[in-house]
C-alpha positions, 0 to 999 in steps of 0.5 A: 725771761718775759718781759714782765716788769720786775718787781723792785724793793723801792719806789722810782723817787726813792730809787733815783735819789739814792743811785749814787756811783758804787765802786766798792763791792762784795765778792758775792755774785751777780745772777744772769737773772738779776743782770738781765734785769738791768738789760732789759731796763736798758732796752726801754730806754727812748732813742732817737727816732726809736732807732735803738742804735745800741749793743750792751756787751757783758764782758766775762772771759779772762782775757777781757777782764785782764785787759780791763784791769790793765786799762783801769790801772792805767788810768789810775796813773794818769789820773793821779799824775794830771790831777796831782792827786796825794798819797793817801795817808794810812788811817786817813778817815776824812771824806777826801781821804775816803773818796781817794782810796775808793777811787783806788780801789775801784781801779785797783780791782778794775776787771774784777768787778762782778760784772762788766757791762759795755754800752756801745752806739752805732752813730746815725748820720748827720747826728753830732756826738751829743746827739748820738749820746742822747741815743745811748745814756738814756740807756745807761741811766736805766740800767743804773737805775734798774741796778739800784732798785735791786740793791746793786750798785754801778759806776760809770767808768771810761777805763775803755778809752785806755785800751780801745783798739784791743778791746774793739778787735777782742770783742769784734766791734764794727768799725761804724760803732763807738763804745760809749762807757763801761759800766762796773756792777756789784753788790755794794760794801756799806748801804746806798745813801742819798745823793749829794746835789746842789739845791735845785735853783743853782741847777734849773732857771726860769726863762733866763739863765740868771734866773733861778727856778723858783715856784710861782704857783 
């Protein structure tokens, strides 16, 4: 694939305002060409000193997928216990029940998602963990936006935490690299919809922490 900017189906504002986390996928495969556009977009992200201290690992093997599935299911059990999540009644259709059903399905399927991409970062000397994140999560966001622009859905997970030693060994991740996150990717079941966020004055301020942002001109 060349470095030409790939054609997308929506303008940037539409893509950003509808790039929700998508956790339910159709069985339809995601081609290497489509995935490569997302990886290319990730590689265009900014990083500290333009060091590009990242590695994007596409997980395909049966062994790796099985490991991720086990980790996802283990994570779900931990989450249910920690957050005291209720069992969802059959046929329940309220928003909370639908969310729990989607989360449960996502983690039950685990490594069976159409595509899995691991994002890793090599810490730069003298940087804090938060500063290190600034050199990998812009790449994650670029990937997510490129996925949405092509009609894909994706979700950030932390399942790798439940299998980190085995995953590092199987993938061959060097000791001086950190795993930032694992993305699941696929063609969504259902439609994309607008993100639900608090009104801007609740997120932005002007000069003072307690002074909500408002346009002055």
